[in-house]
C-alpha positions in Angstrom: 0.0 0.0 0.0 2.1 2.9 -1.3 1.1 6.5 -0.7 1.8 9.2 -3.2 5.4 10.5 -2.8 6.3 14.1 -2.3 7.7 15.8 -5.4 10.0 18.3 -3.7 13.7 18.1 -4.8 14.9 16.8 -1.4 12.5 13.9 -1.5 13.3 13.0 -5.1 17.0 13.1 -4.2 16.5 10.8 -1.2 14.4 8.4 -3.3 17.1 8.2 -5.9 19.8 7.6 -3.2 17.7 4.8 -1.7 17.2 3.2 -5.0 21.0 3.3 -5.7 21.7 1.9 -2.3 19.2 -1.0 -2.9 20.9 -1.8 -6.2 24.4 -1.9 -4.6 23.1 -4.1 -1.7 21.6 -6.5 -4.2 24.8 -6.6 -6.2 26.8 -7.4 -3.1 24.3 -10.2 -2.2 24.6 -11.7 -5.6 28.4 -11.6 -5.5 28.4 -13.4 -2.1 26.2 -16.3 -3.1 28.9 -18.2 -5.0 31.3 -17.7 -2.1 28.8 -18.9 0.5 27.9 -21.9 -1.7 31.5 -23.0 -2.2 32.1 -22.6 1.6 29.1 -24.7 2.4 30.1 -27.4 0.0 33.7 -27.4 1.4 32.4 -27.7 4.9 30.1 -30.6 4.0 32.9 -32.3 2.1 31.4 -32.3 -1.4 34.3 -30.4 -3.1 
């Protein structure tokens, strides 16, 4: 349930910064998945 966002420059800048932050966080998460998978397999003894 999203309310209508304010259109002032400060709010628009904050929204853009939040979007960029989310994209960076997602990229870091995607980059960590292979490392975590290899670590898990090594711990279990599959590699």
